[in-house]
C-alpha positions in Angstrom: 83.9 91.9 132.7 85.7 94.4 130.4 86.1 96.7 133.4 87.7 94.0 135.5 90.2 93.2 132.7 91.2 96.9 132.3 91.3 97.6 136.0 94.9 96.4 136.6 96.2 98.5 133.6 94.3 101.6 134.8 95.6 101.1 138.3 99.2 100.9 137.0 98.6 103.8 134.6 97.2 106.1 137.3 100.3 105.6 139.5 102.7 106.0 136.5 100.9 109.2 135.3 101.2 110.7 138.8 104.9 109.9 138.8 105.3 111.4 135.3 103.5 114.6 136.4 105.9 115.0 139.3 108.9 114.2 137.1 107.6 116.9 134.7 107.4 119.3 137.7 111.1 118.7 138.4 112.0 119.4 134.8 109.7 122.5 134.6 111.3 123.9 137.8 114.7 123.5 136.3 113.7 125.0 132.9 112.4 128.2 134.7 115.6 128.7 136.7 118.4 127.3 134.6 120.1 128.6 131.5 120.2 126.4 128.4 123.8 125.4 129.4 122.6 124.4 132.8 119.7 122.5 131.3 122.2 120.7 129.1 124.2 119.6 132.2 121.0 118.5 133.9 120.0 116.5 130.8 123.4 114.8 130.9 123.0 114.0 134.6 119.5 112.5 133.8 121.0 110.4 131.0 123.8 109.2 133.2 121.4 108.3 136.0 119.3 106.2 133.6 122.3 104.3 132.3 123.5 103.4 135.8 119.9 102.4 136.8 119.8 100.1 133.8 122.9 98.3 135.0 122.0 98.2 138.7 118.2 97.8 138.8 116.5 96.6 135.7 117.9 93.1 135.5 117.3 92.5 139.2 113.8 93.8 139.1 112.8 91.6 136.1 114.5 88.5 137.7 112.9 89.3 141.1 109.5 89.3 139.4 110.1 86.0 137.6 111.6 84.1 140.5 109.4 85.5 143.2 106.4 84.6 141.1 107.7 81.0 140.7 108.0 80.8 144.5 104.4 82.0 144.9 103.3 79.3 142.4 104.9 76.7 144.7 103.1 78.3 147.7 106.5 79.3 149.1 106.0 82.8 150.4 109.1 82.7 152.6 111.2 81.8 149.6 109.6 84.7 147.6 110.4 87.1 150.5 114.0 85.7 150.3 114.2 86.5 146.6 113.1 90.1 147.2 115.5 90.5 150.1 118.4 89.2 148.0 117.7 91.7 145.3 117.4 94.6 147.8 120.8 93.7 149.3 122.4 93.4 145.9 121.1 96.9 144.9 122.6 98.4 148.0 126.0 96.8 147.3 126.1 97.7 143.6 125.1 101.3 144.3 128.0 101.7 146.8 130.4 100.1 144.3 129.3 102.4 141.4 129.4 105.5 143.7 133.1 104.7 144.6 134.1 104.1 141.0 132.3 107.2 139.8 133.8 109.4 142.4 137.3 108.1 141.7 137.0 108.5 137.9 135.4 112.0 138.0 137.8 113.3 140.7 140.6 112.6 138.3 139.0 113.3 134.9 136.0 115.4 135.8 137.5 118.6 134.5 138.4 117.1 131.1 135.0 115.6 130.8 133.3 118.8 132.0 131.3 116.8 134.6 131.3 117.8 138.3 132.2 114.8 140.5 129.4 115.8 143.0 126.8 115.8 140.3 128.1 112.4 139.1 127.9 110.9 142.6 124.4 112.2 143.2 123.3 110.8 139.8 124.6 107.4 141.0 122.7 107.7 144.3 119.6 108.7 142.4 119.9 105.6 140.2 120.4 103.4 143.2 117.3 104.8 144.9 115.3 104.2 141.7 116.7 100.6 141.5 115.6 99.9 145.1 112.1 101.2 144.4 111.9 99.1 141.2 112.9 95.9 143.0 110.2 96.5 145.7 107.7 97.2 143.0 108.6 93.8 141.4 107.8 92.1 144.7 104.3 93.6 144.5 103.8 92.7 140.9 104.9 89.1 141.6 101.8 89.0 143.9 99.6 90.4 141.2 98.9 93.3 143.6 98.4 96.0 141.1 96.6 98.3 143.5 99.6 98.4 145.9 102.0 98.7 143.0 100.2 101.9 141.9 100.1 103.1 145.5 103.9 102.7 145.8 104.4 104.6 142.5 102.1 107.4 143.7 103.9 107.5 147.1 107.2 108.0 145.3 105.7 110.9 143.4 104.5 112.5 146.7 107.8 112.1 148.5 109.6 113.5 145.4 107.3 116.5 145.3 108.0 117.1 149.0 111.7 116.9 148.5 111.5 119.4 145.5 109.5 121.8 147.6 112.0 121.7 150.4 114.9 122.3 148.0 113.1 125.2 146.2 112.3 126.9 149.5 115.7 126.5 151.1 118.0 128.3 148.7 119.1 128.8 145.1 118.4 125.9 142.8 121.5 124.2 141.4 121.9 120.9 139.4 123.4 119.2 142.5 120.5 120.3 144.8 117.9 119.2 142.2 119.6 115.8 142.0 119.6 115.5 145.8 115.8 116.1 145.7 115.4 113.3 143.2 117.4 110.8 145.3 115.8 111.8 148.6 112.3 111.4 147.2 112.9 107.9 145.9 114.7 106.7 149.0 111.9 108.0 151.2 109.3 106.2 149.1 111.3 103.0 149.4 110.5 102.9 153.1 106.8 102.9 152.2 107.6 100.1 149.7 109.0 98.0 152.5 105.8 98.6 154.5 103.6 97.6 151.6 105.6 94.4 151.2 105.4 93.5 154.9 102.6 91.0 154.4 104.9 89.0 152.1 107.3 88.3 155.1 104.6 87.4 157.6 105.4 83.7 157.2 109.1 84.5 157.6 112.0 85.1 155.2 113.9 82.1 153.9 117.1 83.1 152.2 117.4 81.2 148.9 120.3 80.7 146.6 120.9 84.0 144.8 122.7 82.4 141.9 119.7 81.7 139.6 118.6 85.3 140.3 121.9 86.7 139.2 122.2 84.3 136.2 118.9 85.5 134.8 119.3 89.2 135.9 122.6 89.7 133.9 120.8 89.4 130.6 118.0 92.0 131.2 120.6 94.2 133.0 122.9 94.2 130.0 119.9 94.6 127.7 118.4 97.5 129.6 121.8 99.1 130.1 122.3 98.9 126.3 118.8 100.4 125.7 119.2 103.2 128.2 122.7 104.0 126.9 121.1 104.3 123.4 118.1 106.3 124.3 120.1 108.6 126.7 123.0 109.0 124.3 121.4 112.1 122.8 122.1 114.8 125.3 125.8 114.0 126.1 126.6 113.3 122.5 124.8 116.4 121.3 126.6 118.5 123.8 129.9 117.4 122.3 128.8 117.7 118.7 126.7 120.9 118.8 127.1 122.4 122.2 125.3 122.4 125.6 122.6 124.8 124.4 121.5 122.3 121.7 121.6 119.5 124.3 119.3 121.6 126.5 116.9 122.3 123.7 116.8 118.6 122.9 116.0 117.8 126.5 113.2 120.4 126.5 111.6 118.8 123.5 112.1 115.2 124.5 111.2 115.4 128.2 107.5 116.4 127.8 107.1 113.5 125.4 108.0 111.1 128.1 104.3 111.2 129.1 103.8 109.0 126.1 106.5 106.6 127.3 104.4 106.2 130.5 101.9 104.2 128.4 104.6 101.9 127.1 106.0 101.4 130.6 102.6 100.7 132.0 101.7 98.1 129.4 105.1 96.5 129.7 104.7 96.1 133.5 101.3 94.5 133.0 102.3 92.2 130.1 105.5 91.0 131.9 103.7 90.4 135.2 101.0 88.3 133.5 103.4 86.4 131.2 105.4 85.0 134.1 102.4 84.1 136.3 99.3 82.9 134.4 99.4 79.1 134.0 97.4 79.1 130.7 99.4 78.4 127.6 97.9 79.9 124.5 99.2 80.5 121.0 102.1 82.9 121.2 101.5 84.0 117.6 98.0 85.0 118.4 99.2 86.9 121.6 101.8 88.9 119.8 99.5 89.7 116.9 96.9 91.1 119.3 99.4 93.2 121.3 101.1 94.6 118.2 97.7 95.7 116.8 96.9 97.5 120.0 100.4 99.0 120.2 100.1 100.3 116.7 96.7 101.9 117.4 98.0 103.5 120.6 101.2 104.7 118.9 99.2 106.4 116.1 97.0 108.1 118.8 100.2 109.3 120.6 101.6 110.9 117.4 98.2 112.7 116.7 98.1 113.9 120.3 101.6 115.3 120.1 100.7 117.2 116.9 97.6 118.6 118.6 99.5 119.5 121.8 102.5 121.2 120.2 100.9 124.7 120.1 100.4 124.4 123.9 104.1 124.0 124.7 104.8 127.7 125.0 102.5 127.7 128.0 105.3 125.8 129.9 107.8 128.6 129.2 109.2 130.7 126.3 112.1 128.4 125.6 109.6 125.5 125.1 108.2 127.3 122.1 111.4 126.4 120.2 111.0 122.7 121.1 107.7 121.9 119.3 109.1 119.9 116.4 111.4 118.0 118.8 108.4 117.1 120.9 106.5 115.6 117.9 109.6 113.7 116.7 110.1 112.3 120.2 106.5 111.2 120.2 107.2 109.3 116.9 110.1 107.6 118.6 108.1 106.6 121.7 105.4 105.2 119.4 108.0 102.9 117.8 109.2 101.9 121.3 105.6 101.0 122.2 105.6 98.6 119.2 108.8 97.0 120.4 107.6 96.4 124.0 105.3 93.4 123.2 108.1 91.7 121.3 110.3 92.0 124.4 107.7 90.4 126.7 107.6 87.4 124.3 111.3 86.9 124.7 110.9 86.7 128.5 107.8 84.5 128.1 110.0 82.1 126.1 112.8 82.4 128.8 115.1 83.8 126.1 116.3 87.1 127.6 119.4 86.9 125.4 117.2 87.8 122.4 116.2 91.0 124.0 119.8 92.0 124.5 120.6 91.1 120.9 117.7 93.1 119.5 118.7 96.2 121.5 122.3 95.9 120.6 121.5 96.8 117.0 120.1 100.3 118.0 123.2 101.5 119.8 125.6 101.7 116.9 122.9 103.0 114.6 122.2 105.9 117.0 125.8 106.8 117.3 126.5 106.7 113.5 123.3 108.6 112.7 124.1 111.2 115.3 127.6 111.7 113.9 126.1 112.3 110.5 123.1 114.4 111.4 123.8 116.3 114.7 126.7 118.5 113.6 124.6 120.0 110.8 121.0 119.8 112.2 121.7 119.9 115.9 118.8 118.7 118.2 116.6 117.9 115.2 119.3 115.7 113.7 119.6 113.9 117.1 115.8 113.3 117.3 115.9 111.8 113.7 118.8 109.6 114.7 116.7 108.2 117.6 113.9 107.4 115.2 116.2 105.6 112.8 117.6 103.5 115.7 114.1 102.6 116.9 113.1 101.5 113.4 116.2 99.3 113.3 115.4 97.8 116.7 111.8 97.0 115.7 113.0 95.3 112.5 115.6 93.3 114.4 113.1 92.3 117.1 110.6 91.2 114.5 113.2 89.0 112.8 114.4 87.4 116.1 110.8 86.9 117.2 109.9 85.1 114.1 112.9 82.7 114.5 112.1 82.2 118.2 108.5 81.3 117.5 109.5 78.8 114.8 111.9 77.1 117.2 109.2 77.1 119.9 106.7 75.5 117.6 109.1 72.9 116.4 110.2 72.0 119.9 106.7 72.1 121.3 107.4 75.0 123.6 104.4 77.0 124.6 105.1 80.2 126.5 102.8 81.4 129.2 100.6 84.1 127.9 97.7 86.1 129.4 94.3 86.9 128.1 94.6 90.4 126.9 92.2 93.0 128.0 
C-alpha cells in the first residue's frame, strides 16, 4: 500500500534525477573548458533561457494539465488531445516571435549589453524546445501516466547527452555550440514525446476553443516568468556589479545545488497533477499542514546533505573548491523553495492562480535591492544571501495569502480538490 502510494513520486523522481545528472554533465563539461569569464557568459545564457521559458512554456503547461484533465474527467479524449495540440502550436508561434524580437534587439544593442546575438537566439530556441517538452509532459500527467512521464524526461536526458557528445567530439567547445547541444537534445526528445502521447489521439483530435486555455495560462506564465526572473537574476546582475568572474563563481556554486531543486520540482509535478484530477474533496487545511511538515523535513535533510557534500566539490574541478560556501547557501535557498511549493499547489487547487503571481512578485524587488546592497562588497556570497532573503520574503507572503484564501474558501463553502498524500 505504502509502496503504491510512493511509486508515482519515485517514477517522476527517477526521470528528473537522470535529467539533472545530464544537465550537470553539460555544466561540468563547460567548467573544464571555459574560463571564469566564459562561465559567466554561459551562466547569463542559462538565466536568459529560463526567463524566456517561464514566459513561453510554464503557463501553457499548467493550463494544459488542468484543462486536459477536465476533458478526461468528461470522457472527452478527443477534446483533451485538442487542448494539447493547441498548446503545442502556441509554443511554436511564441518561440518564433521571441526569436525575431531577440535577434532584432541584440543585433542593435548586443555590443552595449555585451551579449552575442547568436547566443541570445540560441537561448530562445533552447527555451522553446524546453517549453514544447513541458507541454507534452503535461499531456501525460493529465492522464496520470507517471511512468511515461518519467520515460519522456529520461529520453530528453539521453538525447541531450548524445548532442553534447557530438559537439565535444566535433570541435572546440564554445558557448554557442553548447547552447546548440541543449536545444538539439530537447527538440529530439519532443519527437519521442509525441510518440508517447499518440494513444491520446487514437479517438481523433477535436480542436477546442483555446481562449479558456490562454485565460488561465497567462497567470502562471506571468507568475513563473516573475519567479524565473528573480531566481536567475543573480548571474547577470552579479556580472554587472562585481564582474563576470564572480558571476561564474556564483554559477559554479549554485548549479550543483540544483540537484536539490529536482526534489521540489518532482513533488510539485505530483501535487499539481493530483490536485486537479482527484475528485475527493478533503480539508485543505489538513492537506497543506501535512505537505508543509514533509517539505520542512526534506528541506532540513537537503541542508545537512549539502554540508556533508561540500568537501567533495573539489572532485569536480579545482575551481569548484572555491564554491563550497555558495553550494551550502544555495541549498538553504532551495530548501525554502521546497516549503513554498505546497502553498502554490493550493492556489491552483482553489483556482486562484493570481495569488501565486502576487506571492512571487514580492521576491523580485527584494532580490534586486538586497543584491545592490550586498553584491558590490561581498560578490557571489552577497548574491547568494540576497536570494535567501527573497525566498524568506516569498514564503512569508505566500503564508499570508494562503491563510486569507483558506478563510474565504471556508466562508464560501469552497472545497478544493486534494489528494491523499503518500
